[in-house]
C-alpha angles and dihedrals in degrees: 000000000000091000090054090049091049090049093051092043090061103025095059095051088046091056096043099035099092108190101036133261101350092051095048097047094087089047091051090048090054093052097042099038106027106025106035098015094217090144138011123237093266094054091045091052090051091050089048091049092049092047091050092053093057125073121254137043113339096215095057094047092050091047093051093048095044092043090051092050093049102040111000125242095336088051090052091050093048094048094047091048091048090051096053097033098083092051091043094050094044093048092052095046099040106031095114093045092050093053091048097053103027093113096042114132089223092057091048091048090049091053090048091055095046096054096071090051090053089050092053092048090051091046092051090051091047090052090049090053091048092049092048091048092048092051094042104046105011136248097285096055091041091051091048091052093045094049095042091047092050094046094046097046102034103031106026094030096226113169113261091237091064092045089053091047090050092050089050091050090046089052092047095050104035107026 
């Protein structure tokens, strides 16, 4: 039963998450945190941060980690397969159609209308992470991490993976 739940938890966001990993992250969060309660918001945000620091598609990295945490190696395999299966099936079935209409103005307009929705979903998720951090560690620690992250990434141009690792180390030592 757990493998079927893992499959559904990652297959459904894969179908509904138009635009790839970033678009499906809020959907995966809903399944993992709200629906099945395998993690809380804090744990999910840590998995997301870790997944963002590694190269490659975010959705598959998160699926592999969460699947492994829930049901070991078979769970990781099921979750990763469920994440890529919608795209795989769709690409096989609709490859010719995609090539035929890839430059269509209607398709381009649809993409233009979907992007703001994705931005709002990511904003809501970021607000949720901020609120959880604020409630968990307080406003001072949250402010320190936000300011340090901004300065390091935007002003000093440090790679986000190093900023995330530094934030994890800061949390490990001081919190």
